[in-house]
C-alpha positions, -999 to 999 in steps of 0.1 A, spaced: 247 -277 40 257 -311 30 292 -321 26 308 -321 -9 324 -353 -20 346 -361 -51 343 -396 -62 343 -417 -96 315 -429 -119 312 -466 -115 288 -470 -144 260 -449 -160 234 -459 -187 223 -432 -209 194 -454 -218 181 -460 -184 191 -424 -171 209 -436 -139 240 -453 -125 264 -452 -96 290 -431 -81 319 -447 -59 323 -426 -27 358 -420 -15 350 -447 15 343 -470 -12 305 -473 -9 286 -468 -39 258 -442 -43 228 -441 -70 230 -414 -94 197 -402 -115 206 -381 -147 184 -352 -130 210 -347 -104 237 -339 -131 244 -303 -129 251 -296 -167 235 -280 -196 224 -301 -225 223 -337 -226 229 -350 -189 251 -380 -190 284 -393 -172 309 -417 -184 328 -445 -164 357 -435 -142 348 -400 -146 354 -376 -116 326 -360 -101 317 -339 -69 286 -344 -52 267 -345 -21 250 -377 -6 214 -375 6 191 -403 18 164 -415 -9 135 -437 -11 156 -466 -19 190 -457 0 216 -434 -7 217 -412 -37 241 -385 -51 226 -351 -57 239 -318 -70 263 -340 -93 291 -317 -110 315 -335 -136 351 -323 -130 367 -333 -164 
């Protein structure tokens, strides 16, 4: 199982359906709305704390199983 990390949302566009999360090591990872584990409208806000896993995607690292913490 992948390691769970806690990071903060750098930015997220509701219109585009994606954004980036800052990892604890400082590297940003791509986040698609489909990776957000909430019911209803899936979005994140800037500086929001999230828990997530990182996987290699087609264009680089991406966040998966994203859970908002606040």
